[in-house]
C-alpha positions in Angstrom: 0.0 -0.1 0.0 1.3 3.5 -0.9 1.8 5.7 2.2 0.4 9.0 1.3 2.2 10.6 4.2 5.7 10.3 2.6 7.5 13.4 1.9 7.4 15.2 -1.4 10.8 14.8 -2.1 10.2 11.0 -2.6 7.3 9.4 -4.3 6.4 11.1 -7.6 8.1 14.4 -7.4 10.7 13.8 -10.1 8.1 12.0 -12.3 5.9 14.9 -11.7 8.6 17.5 -12.9 9.3 15.2 -15.8 6.0 15.0 -16.9 5.2 18.7 -16.7 8.2 19.5 -18.5 7.1 17.6 -21.5 4.1 19.8 -21.7 6.0 23.0 -21.7 6.8 25.1 -24.5 10.3 24.4 -24.7 9.6 20.8 -25.8 8.5 22.1 -29.1 12.1 22.4 -30.2 12.6 18.6 -29.8 9.4 18.0 -31.8 10.7 19.9 -34.7 13.6 17.8 -34.7 11.2 14.9 -35.4 9.4 16.8 -38.1 11.4 19.7 -39.6 8.7 20.6 -41.9 6.2 21.1 -39.0 6.9 24.8 -38.6 6.7 25.6 -42.3 3.5 23.6 -42.5 2.0 25.4 -39.5 2.7 28.8 -41.1 1.4 27.8 -44.3 -1.9 26.4 -42.9 -2.5 28.7 -39.8 -3.1 32.5 -39.3 -1.0 34.2 -36.7 -2.2 33.0 -33.4 -1.7 33.7 -29.6 -0.4 30.6 -28.2 1.7 29.1 -25.7 2.1 25.6 -27.2 1.7 25.3 -31.0 0.8 21.6 -30.4 1.0 18.9 -27.6 4.5 17.5 -27.5 4.1 14.8 -24.9 3.4 11.2 -26.2 -0.4 10.8 -26.8 -1.1 8.3 -24.1 0.0 10.8 -21.5 -2.7 13.3 -22.3 -5.9 11.3 -22.8 -8.3 10.5 -20.0 -11.8 9.6 -19.0 -14.4 11.0 -16.8 -16.6 9.0 -14.5 -17.8 8.8 -10.8 -18.1 5.6 -8.9 -15.6 3.6 -10.9 -14.9 0.2 -9.6 -11.4 -1.4 -9.6 -12.5 -3.6 -12.6 -13.3 -0.2 -14.5 -10.0 1.2 -13.5 -8.3 -2.2 -14.8 -10.1 -1.8 -18.0 -9.3 2.0 -18.3 -5.4 1.5 -17.6 -5.4 -1.5 -20.0 -6.8 0.8 -22.7 -3.8 3.1 -22.1 -5.7 5.9 -20.5 -3.7 8.3 -18.1 -6.2 10.6 -16.4 -9.3 9.8 -14.5 -11.6 12.8 -13.5 -14.0 12.6 -10.8 -16.2 14.7 -8.5 -14.6 15.6 -5.1 -17.5 16.6 -3.0 -17.1 19.2 -0.3 -20.5 18.4 1.3 -19.5 14.5 1.6 -16.3 15.2 3.1 -16.6 18.0 5.6 -19.9 17.2 7.5 -18.7 19.1 10.5 -17.0 22.5 10.1 -13.4 22.0 10.0 -13.4 18.2 10.3 -12.5 16.4 7.0 -12.9 12.8 6.1 -11.3 11.9 2.8 -11.2 8.0 3.2 -13.2 7.1 0.2 -11.4 9.5 -1.9 -8.1 8.6 -0.6 -8.8 5.0 -1.5 -10.0 5.9 -5.1 -6.7 8.0 -5.5 -4.6 4.8 -4.3 -6.4 2.8 -6.8 -5.8 5.0 -9.7 -2.4 5.7 -8.8 -1.5 2.1 -8.3 -2.4 1.5 -12.1 -0.3 4.3 -13.4 -2.9 6.9 -13.9 -3.5 10.2 -12.3 -6.6 11.5 -10.5 -8.3 14.8 -11.6 -10.4 15.8 -8.7 -13.1 18.5 -9.1 -13.5 20.4 -5.7 -17.2 20.8 -6.0 -19.9 21.8 -4.9 -21.7 23.9 -2.2 -21.7 22.5 1.3 -24.8 23.1 3.7 -22.4 23.4 6.7 -21.2 26.7 5.3 -23.4 27.7 2.2 -27.3 28.0 2.1 -29.5 26.3 -0.1 -31.2 28.2 -3.0 -34.0 27.6 -5.5 -33.4 27.8 -9.2 -35.5 27.0 -12.3 -34.2 24.2 -14.5 -36.2 23.0 -17.5 -39.5 24.2 -16.2 -38.9 22.6 -12.7 -37.9 23.9 -9.4 -34.4 22.6 -8.0 -33.0 23.0 -4.7 -29.1 23.5 -4.8 -26.4 24.5 -2.3 -25.1 27.9 -3.0 -21.5 28.3 -4.0 -18.9 30.0 -1.5 -19.1 33.8 -2.1 -19.1 35.5 1.3 -15.6 35.7 2.9 -16.2 33.3 5.6 -17.4 30.7 2.9 -14.5 31.3 0.8 -12.2 30.9 3.6 -13.9 27.6 4.8 -13.8 26.2 1.1 -10.2 27.3 0.5 -9.2 25.6 4.0 -10.8 22.3 2.8 -9.1 22.4 -0.6 -5.7 23.0 1.2 -6.2 20.0 3.6 -7.1 17.8 0.5 -4.1 18.9 -1.2 -1.8 18.1 1.6 -3.5 14.7 2.1 -3.3 13.4 -1.4 0.0 14.9 -2.3 1.6 11.4 -2.9 -1.0 10.5 -5.4 -0.1 13.3 -7.9 -3.6 14.6 -8.4 -4.7 17.4 -10.6 -7.1 19.7 -8.8 -10.0 21.6 -10.5 -11.5 24.5 -8.8 -15.2 23.9 -9.4 -17.1 22.5 -12.5 -18.7 24.7 -15.0 -19.5 28.0 -12.7 -20.8 29.4 -15.9 -23.9 27.3 -15.7 -26.9 28.3 -13.3 -27.2 24.7 -12.0 -23.7 24.6 -10.8 -23.2 28.2 -9.7 -26.6 29.1 -8.5 -28.8 31.2 -8.6 -26.9 32.6 -11.5 -23.0 32.8 -12.8 -20.9 35.4 -11.6 -17.6 35.6 -13.0 -16.2 38.1 -10.4 -17.4 36.0 -7.5 -16.0 32.9 -9.0 -12.6 34.6 -9.5 -12.6 35.5 -5.9 -13.1 32.2 -4.7 -10.8 30.4 -7.3 -8.0 32.6 -6.6 -8.3 32.1 -2.8 -8.5 28.3 -3.1 -5.8 28.0 -5.8 -3.3 29.8 -3.4 -4.3 27.8 -0.6 -3.8 24.7 -2.6 -0.5 25.8 -3.7 0.6 26.8 0.1 -0.2 23.1 0.9 1.5 21.4 -1.9 4.0 23.7 -3.8 4.0 21.4 -6.9 0.3 20.8 -7.1 -1.3 21.2 -10.6 -4.7 23.5 -10.3 -7.0 23.8 -13.2 -10.1 26.1 -13.5 -12.7 27.1 -14.5 -14.0 24.1 -16.3 -16.2 26.4 -18.3 -18.8 25.0 -20.7 -19.3 28.2 -22.7 -16.1 28.4 -23.9 -16.4 29.6 -27.5 -18.1 33.1 -27.0 -19.3 33.0 -23.4 -19.2 36.3 -21.3 -18.3 34.5 -18.3 -14.8 33.3 -19.5 -14.2 36.6 -21.2 -14.7 38.5 -17.8 -12.8 35.8 -16.0 -9.8 36.4 -18.2 -9.4 39.7 -16.3 -9.3 38.1 -13.0 -6.1 37.3 -11.0 -7.3 33.5 -10.8 -6.2 32.8 -14.0 -2.6 33.7 -13.1 -2.8 30.9 -10.5 -4.1 28.2 -12.7 -1.7 25.7 -14.1 -4.0 25.4 -17.1 -7.3 27.0 -18.0 -9.8 24.3 -18.3 -12.8 24.4 -20.7 -15.5 21.8 -21.7 -15.2 22.1 -25.6 -18.5 20.4 -26.6 -18.8 22.6 -29.3 -15.8 21.2 -31.4 -16.8 19.9 -34.7 -14.3 17.4 -35.9 -13.4 19.6 -38.9 -9.7 20.4 -38.3 -9.7 24.0 -39.7 -12.9 24.9 -37.8 -11.6 23.4 -34.6 -8.3 25.2 -34.8 -10.1 28.3 -35.1 -12.2 27.8 -32.1 -9.0 27.0 -30.0 -7.2 30.0 -31.3 -10.1 32.2 -30.6 -10.2 30.9 -27.0 -6.6 31.8 -26.6 -7.2 35.3 -27.9 -10.2 36.1 -25.6 -8.1 35.0 -22.6 -4.9 36.8 -23.5 -7.2 39.9 -24.2 -7.7 39.8 -20.5 -4.3 41.0 -19.7 -3.4 38.4 -17.0 -2.1 35.8 -19.1 -0.4 36.4 -22.4 0.3 32.8 -23.4 -2.6 30.7 -21.7 -2.1 26.9 -21.4 -5.4 25.1 -22.1 -6.9 22.0 -20.6 -9.9 20.0 -22.2 -11.2 18.5 -18.8 -14.4 17.3 -20.3 -15.8 16.7 -23.7 -17.8 14.1 -25.6 -20.9 13.5 -27.8 -24.0 11.3 -26.7 -25.4 8.6 -28.8 -28.9 10.0 -29.5 -31.0 10.9 -32.3 -28.8 11.3 -35.5 -25.6 10.5 -33.6 -25.1 6.8 -33.8 -22.2 4.8 -32.4 -20.0 5.4 -35.4 -20.5 9.0 -35.2 -19.4 9.2 -31.8 -16.3 7.3 -32.6 -15.3 9.4 -35.6 -16.1 12.6 -33.4 -13.8 11.3 -30.5 -10.9 10.6 -32.9 -11.0 13.9 -35.0 -11.7 16.2 -32.2 -8.9 14.7 -30.3 -6.5 15.2 -33.0 -7.6 18.8 -33.3 -6.9 19.4 -29.6 -3.6 17.9 -29.8 -2.7 20.1 -32.8 -3.7 23.3 -30.7 -1.6 22.3 -27.8 -4.5 21.4 -25.6 -3.7 18.9 -22.9 -4.9 16.8 -21.1 -8.2 15.7 -22.9 -10.7 13.9 -20.9 -13.6 12.2 -22.5 -17.0 12.3 -20.8 -17.8 9.5 -20.1 -16.5 6.0 -19.2 -19.9 4.3 -19.1 -23.5 5.3 -20.0 -25.5 6.7 -16.8 -28.7 5.1 -18.0 -30.9 3.9 -20.9 -33.7 6.3 -21.1 -33.7 7.2 -25.1 -35.1 10.8 -24.0 -32.1 11.6 -21.7 -29.1 12.5 -23.7 -27.0 12.6 -20.4 -27.5 8.9 -20.4 -25.5 8.1 -23.6 -22.1 9.8 -23.5 -20.2 6.6 -22.2 -17.6 4.7 -24.1 -19.4 1.7 -22.5 -23.1 0.7 -22.3 -24.6 0.3 -18.8 -23.8 -3.5 -19.0 -20.3 -2.7 -19.9 -20.4 -3.9 -23.4 -18.2 -1.5 -25.8 -19.6 1.0 -28.2 -17.8 1.8 -31.4 -16.1 4.9 -29.7 -14.5 2.4 -27.1 -12.7 0.5 -30.0 -11.8 3.6 -31.7 -9.9 5.0 -28.6 -8.4 1.7 -28.1 -7.2 1.7 -31.6 -5.8 5.3 -31.3 -3.9 4.5 -28.3 -2.5 1.2 -29.8 -1.4 3.1 -33.0 -0.2 6.4 -31.6 0.1 6.0 -27.7 3.8 6.0 -27.7 4.1 8.8 -30.5 3.8 12.5 -30.4 1.8 14.7 -32.6 4.2 16.1 -35.5 2.4 18.1 -37.9 -0.8 18.4 -39.9 -2.1 17.1 -43.2 -4.3 19.1 -45.3 -4.6 18.3 -49.1 -7.0 17.4 -51.9 -9.9 17.0 -49.6 -8.1 15.0 -46.8 -7.2 16.3 -43.4 -5.5 14.7 -40.4 -1.9 14.5 -38.7 1.3 12.8 -38.9 2.8 11.4 -35.6 6.2 10.3 -34.8 7.8 8.3 -32.3 10.8 6.0 -31.7 9.1 3.2 -33.4 8.5 5.1 -36.6 5.8 7.3 -38.1 2.2 7.1 -38.8 -0.5 9.3 -40.5 -4.0 9.5 -39.4 -6.3 10.9 -42.1 -10.0 11.4 -43.0 -12.0 13.0 -45.7 -12.8 16.8 -45.0 -16.2 16.9 -46.5 -18.1 13.6 -47.0 -15.7 11.6 -49.3 -12.2 11.9 -51.1 -9.7 9.8 -52.9 -7.1 8.5 -50.5 -4.0 8.4 -52.4 -1.3 7.1 -49.8 1.6 7.8 -52.1 1.0 11.5 -51.9 0.8 11.5 -48.0 3.8 9.3 -47.3 6.7 11.6 -46.3 9.7 11.5 -48.3 12.2 8.6 -47.4 9.3 6.5 -46.0 7.1 4.1 -47.5 3.6 2.7 -46.7 3.7 -0.5 -44.3 -0.1 -0.9 -43.9 -3.5 0.7 -43.6 -5.8 0.2 -40.5 -9.4 1.6 -40.1 -10.7 3.6 -37.1 -11.5 0.3 -35.2 -8.1 -1.5 -35.9 -9.2 -3.5 -38.9 -6.5 -3.9 -41.7 -7.3 -2.3 -45.0 -6.0 -3.3 -48.5 -3.2 -0.9 -49.8 -3.4 1.3 -52.7 -5.7 4.3 -53.8 -9.3 3.9 -52.3 -12.3 5.9 -51.3 -11.7 7.8 -48.1 -14.8 8.6 -46.1 -15.2 10.9 -42.8 -13.9 7.9 -40.6 -10.3 8.1 -39.7 -7.7 5.8 -41.3 -4.3 5.1 -40.2 -1.3 4.8 -42.4 1.7 2.9 -41.0 4.9 3.9 -42.2 8.4 2.6 -42.3 11.8 3.8 -43.8 12.2 3.2 -47.4 15.8 2.1 -46.6 16.0 -0.3 -43.9 19.1 1.3 -42.6 17.9 4.7 -42.6 16.0 6.8 -40.3 14.7 9.9 -42.0 12.7 12.6 -40.1 9.0 12.6 -41.3 8.4 15.8 -43.1 5.0 17.0 -43.7 3.2 17.2 -47.0 2.5 20.7 -48.3 -1.2 21.6 -48.6 -2.5 21.0 -52.1 
């Protein structure tokens, strides 16, 4: 059993520093060695942008996770076997402080131990109100009255919330968690009776500073905003000192489209709006929750395509980690879209999205994003690693002709084609749809190891 009381100089501290270093801007130079054409391609394909990271430099498997509450050891075994790295879960204030100043973290400590023992990281959401400190309030939601606990906004409430967060940071330090200050405070159900960016900013700054005082190497995210494209909340928060304390500014990009160019513009617009607040010139972004439910016109295959394509867009934009919502469906009601976001059905059987993520992590998990592919109706990306290089491509609109010879970098040759779910495909030119296809590459000269360059746009 891992002793969570061990000193910070021991368990995990060196690993934490190394992991975070891989996500910093300076790693870009190393990636350009793998793909010297990447900078040129980026300049050709993208407008000038406000960015702290032009793309994610860490191996793909280190920046992908899932969200889910009440995950069992069997669920965690399966998630770790899939190659996932982050597990996001609620961390309830109300259930861990039932008496003022007395904290019971037992259940969450065991969960963190289970996650950590499998080589993954917990991402805990410090949520929501606590009736010991904050009063109940009523809101209207979808035509019904709801009774919710208010968030901490008064000075004494903020002090209590921050003390609780600091106690958690100290208790869990050995398990290398990521702490997220609240969940979707721009939504009235989660910040009742209505969102208030200034109030959230005051609370978040106090909590973030308290966490860092308790654990100097802690990673702290916020605000986990749901309205990230043009929301007034995030625009207002960008002027708050809270954003200077966050390790990464977290959002829930459900509005991503799966179109590489459109998604790139959305991510760039987000960075510009945050930078315009004047507090952070080069914002680092985390995607702490995204997904698409299998309801209506979105079938299992569409969910799988969306997962792969939007993940590639996020990696290209320097967004990490990326946490899929959710691990398992919450129910079976066909009229409730919240029941159908999972990779798994309620009985544990996989959806196509599960196999798509499994294939992505098998094919690309040890590799790093290198550069984009955009030519003749085809888009995607090239990835590179110690074992070689691969391209992941799809038709930009409906269908296109897949001509592998025009996508294979100079000095390399095609070693095989694999579809989104891992099924081998015949070689040669063929029709490409909107489902991603992997091109496995190997050096044309068995004794050489050329750097994979990026195809220019055509």
